[in-house]
C-alpha positions as CSV (number, residue, x, y, z in Angstrom):
1,M,-34.5,164.9,157.5
2,S,-32.1,161.9,157.6
3,T,-32.7,158.6,155.9
4,I,-32.1,155.4,157.7
5,T,-29.9,153.0,155.9
6,E,-30.3,149.3,156.5
7,L,-27.0,147.7,157.7
8,Y,-25.9,144.1,157.3
9,L,-23.4,141.9,159.1
10,L,-20.9,139.9,157.1
11,K,-23.0,136.7,157.5
12,D,-26.1,138.6,156.1
13,V,-24.2,140.0,153.1
14,A,-22.9,136.5,152.4
15,R,-26.4,135.0,152.6
16,L,-28.2,137.7,150.7
17,S,-25.5,137.8,147.9
18,G,-25.1,134.0,147.5
19,H,-21.4,134.3,148.2
20,S,-19.7,132.3,151.0
21,I,-18.4,134.2,154.0
22,H,-14.9,133.2,153.0
23,T,-15.4,134.8,149.5
24,V,-16.8,138.0,151.1
25,K,-13.7,138.2,153.4
26,F,-11.4,137.5,150.4
27,Y,-13.1,140.4,148.4
28,L,-12.6,142.6,151.5
29,K,-8.9,141.8,151.6
30,M,-8.5,142.4,147.9
31,G,-10.3,145.8,148.2
32,L,-13.2,144.8,145.9
33,I,-15.7,145.7,148.6
34,S,-15.4,147.7,151.8
35,E,-17.3,147.9,155.0
36,V,-19.2,151.1,155.9
37,G,-18.4,150.8,159.6
38,R,-17.5,148.7,162.6
39,S,-19.0,148.2,166.0
40,P,-16.7,149.7,168.6
41,E,-17.7,147.0,171.1
42,T,-17.8,143.9,169.0
43,R,-15.6,144.9,166.1
44,F,-18.3,143.4,163.8
45,R,-18.2,144.8,160.2
46,Y,-21.2,146.6,158.8
47,F,-22.2,146.8,155.2
48,D,-25.1,148.5,153.3
49,H,-27.0,147.9,150.1
50,T,-24.1,149.2,147.9
51,T,-22.1,146.2,149.0
52,L,-24.8,143.9,147.8
53,E,-25.0,145.7,144.5
54,R,-21.2,145.5,144.1
55,L,-21.2,141.8,144.8
56,S,-23.9,141.3,142.2
57,Q,-21.8,143.2,139.7
58,I,-18.7,141.2,140.5
59,R,-20.6,138.0,140.0
60,A,-22.0,139.2,136.7
61,W,-18.5,140.1,135.5
62,Q,-17.1,136.7,136.6
63,K,-19.9,134.9,134.7
64,S,-18.9,136.9,131.6
65,G,-15.3,135.5,132.0
66,K,-13.5,138.4,133.6
67,R,-10.8,137.7,136.1
68,L,-10.6,139.4,139.5
69,A,-7.7,141.6,138.4
70,E,-9.8,142.9,135.6
71,I,-12.8,143.3,137.9
72,R,-10.6,145.3,140.3
73,S,-9.6,147.6,137.5
74,L,-13.2,148.1,136.4
75,L,-14.3,148.9,140.0
76,E,-11.4,151.4,140.4
77,A,-12.4,153.1,137.2
78,S,-16.0,153.6,138.3
């Protein structure tokens, strides 16, 4: 039996995470987060709950004073 995963568009991820769309796109470009798929017709990016969890973790690390380079290293190690 398969489970259905809720998918989010970029704007939804931004709204739910409290980050701006610009910041989410920047994190995508840096490789801090990644999309889980794209629509072949519209080329919209799709994300799932793991992206929201990762954005929450990134924000927590930033609040503790870590820079994005350090955060990228932490994410790559996990």
